[in-house]
Structure formats: structure tokens, C-alpha cells
Jmol script that loads the backbone (N, CA, C; Angstrom):
load data "model"
ATOM      1  N   MET A   1     118.638 151.326  62.661  1.00  0.00           N
ATOM      2  CA  MET A   1     118.422 152.757  62.783  1.00  0.00           C
ATOM      3  C   MET A   1     117.194 153.069  63.619  1.00  0.00           C
ATOM      4  N   THR A   2     116.477 152.093  64.022  1.00  0.00           N
ATOM      5  CA  THR A   2     115.258 152.312  64.779  1.00  0.00           C
ATOM      6  C   THR A   2     115.542 152.474  66.267  1.00  0.00           C
ATOM      7  N   THR A   3     114.677 153.187  66.962  1.00  0.00           N
ATOM      8  CA  THR A   3     114.842 153.375  68.394  1.00  0.00           C
ATOM      9  C   THR A   3     114.035 152.354  69.182  1.00  0.00           C
ATOM     10  N   MET A   4     113.366 151.441  68.494  1.00  0.00           N
ATOM     11  CA  MET A   4     112.545 150.447  69.180  1.00  0.00           C
ATOM     12  C   MET A   4     113.392 149.608  70.123  1.00  0.00           C
ATOM     13  N   ASN A   5     112.934 149.504  71.373  1.00  0.00           N
ATOM     14  CA  ASN A   5     113.563 148.675  72.398  1.00  0.00           C
ATOM     15  C   ASN A   5     114.961 149.129  72.793  1.00  0.00           C
ATOM     16  N   LYS A   6     115.383 150.281  72.383  1.00  0.00           N
ATOM     17  CA  LYS A   6     116.698 150.780  72.777  1.00  0.00           C
ATOM     18  C   LYS A   6     116.489 152.035  73.620  1.00  0.00           C
ATOM     19  N   THR A   7     117.263 152.142  74.681  1.00  0.00           N
ATOM     20  CA  THR A   7     117.110 153.271  75.586  1.00  0.00           C
ATOM     21  C   THR A   7     117.925 154.474  75.116  1.00  0.00           C
ATOM     22  N   PHE A   8     117.580 155.589  75.681  1.00  0.00           N
ATOM     23  CA  PHE A   8     118.320 156.824  75.432  1.00  0.00           C
ATOM     24  C   PHE A   8     119.785 156.628  75.824  1.00  0.00           C
ATOM     25  N   GLU A   9     120.003 155.975  76.953  1.00  0.00           N
ATOM     26  CA  GLU A   9     121.361 155.726  77.439  1.00  0.00           C
ATOM     27  C   GLU A   9     122.166 154.848  76.482  1.00  0.00           C
ATOM     28  N   HIS A  10     121.458 153.933  75.797  1.00  0.00           N
ATOM     29  CA  HIS A  10     122.129 153.085  74.802  1.00  0.00           C
ATOM     30  C   HIS A  10     122.810 153.959  73.747  1.00  0.00           C
ATOM     31  N   TYR A  11     122.081 154.923  73.210  1.00  0.00           N
ATOM     32  CA  TYR A  11     122.634 155.771  72.154  1.00  0.00           C
ATOM     33  C   TYR A  11     123.742 156.684  72.681  1.00  0.00           C
ATOM     34  N   LEU A  12     123.584 157.185  73.909  1.00  0.00           N
ATOM     35  CA  LEU A  12     124.630 158.042  74.481  1.00  0.00           C
ATOM     36  C   LEU A  12     125.930 157.277  74.700  1.00  0.00           C
ATOM     37  N   ALA A  13     125.824 155.985  74.963  1.00  0.00           N
ATOM     38  CA  ALA A  13     127.009 155.169  75.244  1.00  0.00           C
ATOM     39  C   ALA A  13     127.767 154.744  73.986  1.00  0.00           C
ATOM     40  N   LEU A  14     127.177 154.912  72.824  1.00  0.00           N
ATOM     41  CA  LEU A  14     127.833 154.503  71.585  1.00  0.00           C
ATOM     42  C   LEU A  14     129.006 155.426  71.257  1.00  0.00           C
ATOM     43  N   SER A  15     130.014 154.885  70.629  1.00  0.00           N
ATOM     44  CA  SER A  15     131.190 155.662  70.222  1.00  0.00           C
ATOM     45  C   SER A  15     131.052 156.071  68.762  1.00  0.00           C
ATOM     46  N   TYR A  16     130.615 157.298  68.563  1.00  0.00           N
ATOM     47  CA  TYR A  16     130.481 157.818  67.207  1.00  0.00           C
ATOM     48  C   TYR A  16     131.807 158.416  66.754  1.00  0.00           C
ATOM     49  N   PRO A  17     132.237 158.121  65.520  1.00  0.00           N
ATOM     50  CA  PRO A  17     133.466 158.736  65.008  1.00  0.00           C
ATOM     51  C   PRO A  17     133.321 160.262  64.981  1.00  0.00           C
ATOM     52  N   CYS A  18     134.424 160.925  65.166  1.00  0.00           N
ATOM     53  CA  CYS A  18     134.447 162.382  65.202  1.00  0.00           C
ATOM     54  C   CYS A  18     135.384 162.893  64.106  1.00  0.00           C
ATOM     55  N   GLU A  19     134.960 163.942  63.440  1.00  0.00           N
ATOM     56  CA  GLU A  19     135.800 164.607  62.444  1.00  0.00           C
ATOM     57  C   GLU A  19     136.129 165.997  62.979  1.00  0.00           C
ATOM     58  N   LEU A  20     137.380 166.373  62.928  1.00  0.00           N
ATOM     59  CA  LEU A  20     137.817 167.670  63.443  1.00  0.00           C
ATOM     60  C   LEU A  20     138.606 168.395  62.369  1.00  0.00           C
ATOM     61  N   VAL A  21     138.191 169.621  62.059  1.00  0.00           N
ATOM     62  CA  VAL A  21     138.890 170.444  61.065  1.00  0.00           C
ATOM     63  C   VAL A  21     139.043 171.860  61.603  1.00  0.00           C
ATOM     64  N   ARG A  22     140.031 172.546  61.077  1.00  0.00           N
ATOM     65  CA  ARG A  22     140.224 173.959  61.419  1.00  0.00           C
ATOM     66  C   ARG A  22     139.815 174.776  60.197  1.00  0.00           C
ATOM     67  N   ASP A  23     138.924 175.745  60.415  1.00  0.00           N
ATOM     68  CA  ASP A  23     138.480 176.549  59.280  1.00  0.00           C
ATOM     69  C   ASP A  23     139.478 177.664  58.964  1.00  0.00           C
ATOM     70  N   GLU A  24     139.163 178.452  57.945  1.00  0.00           N
ATOM     71  CA  GLU A  24     140.073 179.499  57.468  1.00  0.00           C
ATOM     72  C   GLU A  24     140.389 180.535  58.540  1.00  0.00           C
ATOM     73  N   GLU A  25     139.474 180.719  59.485  1.00  0.00           N
ATOM     74  CA  GLU A  25     139.651 181.731  60.527  1.00  0.00           C
ATOM     75  C   GLU A  25     140.306 181.163  61.789  1.00  0.00           C
ATOM     76  N   GLY A  26     140.709 179.886  61.744  1.00  0.00           N
ATOM     77  CA  GLY A  26     141.381 179.276  62.874  1.00  0.00           C
ATOM     78  C   GLY A  26     140.467 178.640  63.902  1.00  0.00           C
ATOM     79  N   ILE A  27     139.166 178.630  63.643  1.00  0.00           N
ATOM     80  CA  ILE A  27     138.202 178.012  64.551  1.00  0.00           C
ATOM     81  C   ILE A  27     138.141 176.515  64.244  1.00  0.00           C
ATOM     82  N   PHE A  28     138.119 175.712  65.293  1.00  0.00           N
ATOM     83  CA  PHE A  28     138.005 174.266  65.130  1.00  0.00           C
ATOM     84  C   PHE A  28     136.533 173.877  65.046  1.00  0.00           C
ATOM     85  N   VAL A  29     136.222 173.012  64.095  1.00  0.00           N
ATOM     86  CA  VAL A  29     134.854 172.511  63.919  1.00  0.00           C
ATOM     87  C   VAL A  29     134.898 170.991  64.048  1.00  0.00           C
ATOM     88  N   ALA A  30     134.095 170.473  64.974  1.00  0.00           N
ATOM     89  CA  ALA A  30     134.015 169.028  65.205  1.00  0.00           C
ATOM     90  C   ALA A  30     132.624 168.553  64.818  1.00  0.00           C
ATOM     91  N   SER A  31     132.555 167.362  64.226  1.00  0.00           N
ATOM     92  CA  SER A  31     131.252 166.816  63.828  1.00  0.00           C
ATOM     93  C   SER A  31     131.262 165.298  63.951  1.00  0.00           C
ATOM     94  N   HIS A  32     130.062 164.752  64.001  1.00  0.00           N
ATOM     95  CA  HIS A  32     129.864 163.309  63.954  1.00  0.00           C
ATOM     96  C   HIS A  32     129.257 163.002  62.585  1.00  0.00           C
ATOM     97  N   PRO A  33     130.028 162.471  61.641  1.00  0.00           N
ATOM     98  CA  PRO A  33     129.498 162.203  60.304  1.00  0.00           C
ATOM     99  C   PRO A  33     128.267 161.282  60.305  1.00  0.00           C
ATOM    100  N   ASP A  34     128.162 160.399  61.294  1.00  0.00           N
ATOM    101  CA  ASP A  34     127.013 159.485  61.350  1.00  0.00           C
ATOM    102  C   ASP A  34     125.741 160.160  61.852  1.00  0.00           C
ATOM    103  N   LEU A  35     125.859 161.384  62.389  1.00  0.00           N
ATOM    104  CA  LEU A  35     124.710 162.117  62.924  1.00  0.00           C
ATOM    105  C   LEU A  35     124.571 163.422  62.138  1.00  0.00           C
ATOM    106  N   PRO A  36     123.824 163.408  61.050  1.00  0.00           N
ATOM    107  CA  PRO A  36     123.723 164.579  60.172  1.00  0.00           C
ATOM    108  C   PRO A  36     123.338 165.856  60.923  1.00  0.00           C
ATOM    109  N   GLY A  37     124.162 166.883  60.753  1.00  0.00           N
ATOM    110  CA  GLY A  37     123.888 168.174  61.366  1.00  0.00           C
ATOM    111  C   GLY A  37     124.392 168.312  62.788  1.00  0.00           C
ATOM    112  N   CYS A  38     124.987 167.267  63.328  1.00  0.00           N
ATOM    113  CA  CYS A  38     125.510 167.318  64.691  1.00  0.00           C
ATOM    114  C   CYS A  38     126.945 167.806  64.631  1.00  0.00           C
ATOM    115  N   LEU A  39     127.146 169.097  64.989  1.00  0.00           N
ATOM    116  CA  LEU A  39     128.481 169.659  64.958  1.00  0.00           C
ATOM    117  C   LEU A  39     128.620 170.739  66.012  1.00  0.00           C
ATOM    118  N   ALA A  40     129.847 171.095  66.284  1.00  0.00           N
ATOM    119  CA  ALA A  40     130.153 172.128  67.266  1.00  0.00           C
ATOM    120  C   ALA A  40     131.479 172.766  66.891  1.00  0.00           C
ATOM    121  N   GLN A  41     131.761 173.899  67.514  1.00  0.00           N
ATOM    122  CA  GLN A  41     133.024 174.570  67.235  1.00  0.00           C
ATOM    123  C   GLN A  41     133.649 175.060  68.528  1.00  0.00           C
ATOM    124  N   GLY A  42     134.907 175.431  68.427  1.00  0.00           N
ATOM    125  CA  GLY A  42     135.621 175.951  69.583  1.00  0.00           C
ATOM    126  C   GLY A  42     136.908 176.611  69.152  1.00  0.00           C
ATOM    127  N   GLU A  43     137.490 177.364  70.069  1.00  0.00           N
ATOM    128  CA  GLU A  43     138.744 178.048  69.764  1.00  0.00           C
ATOM    129  C   GLU A  43     139.931 177.093  69.792  1.00  0.00           C
ATOM    130  N   SER A  44     139.764 175.939  70.441  1.00  0.00           N
ATOM    131  CA  SER A  44     140.804 174.905  70.454  1.00  0.00           C
ATOM    132  C   SER A  44     140.158 173.580  70.055  1.00  0.00           C
ATOM    133  N   ALA A  45     141.002 172.612  69.707  1.00  0.00           N
ATOM    134  CA  ALA A  45     140.475 171.290  69.357  1.00  0.00           C
ATOM    135  C   ALA A  45     139.746 170.684  70.550  1.00  0.00           C
ATOM    136  N   ASN A  46     140.314 170.811  71.745  1.00  0.00           N
ATOM    137  CA  ASN A  46     139.673 170.256  72.943  1.00  0.00           C
ATOM    138  C   ASN A  46     138.323 170.892  73.216  1.00  0.00           C
ATOM    139  N   GLU A  47     138.226 172.201  73.034  1.00  0.00           N
ATOM    140  CA  GLU A  47     136.961 172.896  73.256  1.00  0.00           C
ATOM    141  C   GLU A  47     135.913 172.449  72.237  1.00  0.00           C
ATOM    142  N   ALA A  48     136.315 172.300  70.980  1.00  0.00           N
ATOM    143  CA  ALA A  48     135.372 171.865  69.946  1.00  0.00           C
ATOM    144  C   ALA A  48     134.844 170.465  70.234  1.00  0.00           C
ATOM    145  N   VAL A  49     135.724 169.553  70.664  1.00  0.00           N
ATOM    146  CA  VAL A  49     135.307 168.182  70.965  1.00  0.00           C
ATOM    147  C   VAL A  49     134.405 168.161  72.199  1.00  0.00           C
ATOM    148  N   ALA A  50     134.726 168.960  73.213  1.00  0.00           N
ATOM    149  CA  ALA A  50     133.868 169.035  74.404  1.00  0.00           C
ATOM    150  C   ALA A  50     132.483 169.577  74.031  1.00  0.00           C
ATOM    151  N   ASN A  51     132.462 170.604  73.181  1.00  0.00           N
ATOM    152  CA  ASN A  51     131.184 171.162  72.734  1.00  0.00           C
ATOM    153  C   ASN A  51     130.418 170.150  71.886  1.00  0.00           C
ATOM    154  N   LEU A  52     131.140 169.333  71.125  1.00  0.00           N
ATOM    155  CA  LEU A  52     130.491 168.311  70.309  1.00  0.00           C
ATOM    156  C   LEU A  52     129.817 167.271  71.194  1.00  0.00           C
ATOM    157  N   ASP A  53     130.422 166.956  72.329  1.00  0.00           N
ATOM    158  CA  ASP A  53     129.816 166.008  73.248  1.00  0.00           C
ATOM    159  C   ASP A  53     128.455 166.522  73.716  1.00  0.00           C
ATOM    160  N   GLU A  54     128.375 167.810  74.032  1.00  0.00           N
ATOM    161  CA  GLU A  54     127.096 168.421  74.419  1.00  0.00           C
ATOM    162  C   GLU A  54     126.119 168.424  73.247  1.00  0.00           C
ATOM    163  N   ALA A  55     126.614 168.735  72.058  1.00  0.00           N
ATOM    164  CA  ALA A  55     125.751 168.761  70.872  1.00  0.00           C
ATOM    165  C   ALA A  55     125.203 167.374  70.563  1.00  0.00           C
ATOM    166  N   ARG A  56     126.039 166.324  70.742  1.00  0.00           N
ATOM    167  CA  ARG A  56     125.585 164.953  70.504  1.00  0.00           C
ATOM    168  C   ARG A  56     124.470 164.591  71.480  1.00  0.00           C
ATOM    169  N   HIS A  57     124.628 164.962  72.727  1.00  0.00           N
ATOM    170  CA  HIS A  57     123.604 164.693  73.737  1.00  0.00           C
ATOM    171  C   HIS A  57     122.281 165.361  73.336  1.00  0.00           C
ATOM    172  N   THR A  58     122.348 166.620  72.937  1.00  0.00           N
ATOM    173  CA  THR A  58     121.149 167.357  72.528  1.00  0.00           C
ATOM    174  C   THR A  58     120.543 166.751  71.264  1.00  0.00           C
ATOM    175  N   TRP A  59     121.377 166.393  70.295  1.00  0.00           N
ATOM    176  CA  TRP A  59     120.915 165.819  69.024  1.00  0.00           C
ATOM    177  C   TRP A  59     120.181 164.514  69.286  1.00  0.00           C
ATOM    178  N   ILE A  60     120.798 163.630  70.062  1.00  0.00           N
ATOM    179  CA  ILE A  60     120.188 162.325  70.352  1.00  0.00           C
ATOM    180  C   ILE A  60     118.927 162.509  71.182  1.00  0.00           C
ATOM    181  N   SER A  61     118.956 163.398  72.155  1.00  0.00           N
ATOM    182  CA  SER A  61     117.801 163.646  73.008  1.00  0.00           C
ATOM    183  C   SER A  61     116.591 164.088  72.180  1.00  0.00           C
ATOM    184  N   TYR A  62     116.799 165.046  71.292  1.00  0.00           N
ATOM    185  CA  TYR A  62     115.704 165.533  70.451  1.00  0.00           C
ATOM    186  C   TYR A  62     115.130 164.410  69.603  1.00  0.00           C
ATOM    187  N   ARG A  63     115.994 163.655  68.939  1.00  0.00           N
ATOM    188  CA  ARG A  63     115.528 162.577  68.060  1.00  0.00           C
ATOM    189  C   ARG A  63     114.800 161.499  68.863  1.00  0.00           C
ATOM    190  N   PHE A  64     115.342 161.143  70.020  1.00  0.00           N
ATOM    191  CA  PHE A  64     114.749 160.094  70.845  1.00  0.00           C
ATOM    192  C   PHE A  64     113.363 160.516  71.336  1.00  0.00           C
ATOM    193  N   GLU A  65     113.259 161.738  71.856  1.00  0.00           N
ATOM    194  CA  GLU A  65     111.995 162.237  72.396  1.00  0.00           C
ATOM    195  C   GLU A  65     110.915 162.375  71.329  1.00  0.00           C
ATOM    196  N   ASN A  66     111.315 162.568  70.088  1.00  0.00           N
ATOM    197  CA  ASN A  66     110.353 162.746  69.002  1.00  0.00           C
ATOM    198  C   ASN A  66     110.166 161.495  68.155  1.00  0.00           C
ATOM    199  N   GLY A  67     110.718 160.380  68.602  1.00  0.00           N
ATOM    200  CA  GLY A  67     110.534 159.110  67.897  1.00  0.00           C
ATOM    201  C   GLY A  67     111.187 159.057  66.535  1.00  0.00           C
ATOM    202  N   LEU A  68     112.208 159.882  66.326  1.00  0.00           N
ATOM    203  CA  LEU A  68     112.904 159.907  65.043  1.00  0.00           C
ATOM    204  C   LEU A  68     114.036 158.891  65.052  1.00  0.00           C
ATOM    205  N   PRO A  69     114.400 158.380  63.889  1.00  0.00           N
ATOM    206  CA  PRO A  69     115.484 157.390  63.839  1.00  0.00           C
ATOM    207  C   PRO A  69     116.815 157.990  64.280  1.00  0.00           C
ATOM    208  N   ILE A  70     117.580 157.177  64.974  1.00  0.00           N
ATOM    209  CA  ILE A  70     118.920 157.555  65.423  1.00  0.00           C
ATOM    210  C   ILE A  70     119.890 156.520  64.859  1.00  0.00           C
ATOM    211  N   PRO A  71     120.732 156.939  63.941  1.00  0.00           N
ATOM    212  CA  PRO A  71     121.677 155.968  63.364  1.00  0.00           C
ATOM    213  C   PRO A  71     122.733 155.562  64.381  1.00  0.00           C
ATOM    214  N   GLU A  72     123.149 154.320  64.286  1.00  0.00           N
ATOM    215  CA  GLU A  72     124.253 153.860  65.108  1.00  0.00           C
ATOM    216  C   GLU A  72     125.534 154.026  64.296  1.00  0.00           C
ATOM    217  N   PRO A  73     126.675 154.100  64.962  1.00  0.00           N
ATOM    218  CA  PRO A  73     127.926 154.301  64.224  1.00  0.00           C
ATOM    219  C   PRO A  73     128.161 153.180  63.212  1.00  0.00           C
ATOM    220  N   VAL A  74     128.686 153.567  62.076  1.00  0.00           N
ATOM    221  CA  VAL A  74     129.039 152.595  61.058  1.00  0.00           C
ATOM    222  C   VAL A  74     130.301 151.895  61.519  1.00  0.00           C
ATOM    223  N   ASP A  75     130.287 150.583  61.498  1.00  0.00           N
ATOM    224  CA  ASP A  75     131.458 149.820  61.939  1.00  0.00           C
ATOM    225  C   ASP A  75     132.381 149.606  60.753  1.00  0.00           C
ATOM    226  N   GLU A  76     133.361 150.489  60.619  1.00  0.00           N
ATOM    227  CA  GLU A  76     134.307 150.387  59.511  1.00  0.00           C
ATOM    228  C   GLU A  76     135.659 149.982  60.048  1.00  0.00           C
ATOM    229  N   LYS A  77     136.285 149.067  59.370  1.00  0.00           N
ATOM    230  CA  LYS A  77     137.639 148.641  59.744  1.00  0.00           C
ATOM    231  C   LYS A  77     138.629 149.335  58.826  1.00  0.00           C
ATOM    232  N   TYR A  78     139.638 149.948  59.411  1.00  0.00           N
ATOM    233  CA  TYR A  78     140.663 150.627  58.616  1.00  0.00           C
ATOM    234  C   TYR A  78     141.951 149.886  58.713  1.00  0.00           C
TER     235      TYR A  78
END
end "model"
wireframe off; spacefill off
backbone 0.3
color backbone group
């Protein structure tokens, strides 16, 4: 979970699992469960996922610049 010796690009290149749900009002909400608070929404599933990509970049950027831990994706086999 540490950022020691790992570049910003390293974290951006990781494949974080994505969760996508539609709320009661029909808005799609996408999130990365491994990145607490990293979520986005959109009127379509594609828009929500595209917005999540931007949110992930911003989330990782903030944590990296402030020396905060950035979790890597949990490697789960299904």
C-alpha cells in the first residue's frame, strides 16, 4: 500500500475492479471498491465508466502528491 519507489504512472496503469449500479432515478454510478470514495456517475453506463476513469486519475494524483497510501487492486480469483 505504500508509494515508496513506485511512480504515479505505475498506479495509473493498474487495473482496478469497477462496480457499476443504476440508482433509483436511473443514473449510473461507477466506483472502484479498492479506492475508497473514488466514484463517478453518468446518464449511461459508458458515461459513468468514462467519468470514473477521470475520477481515478484525480484520486490517485491527490494521494500520490500528498504522500498518502494508494492501495493496489486486490488480486481475487473467481
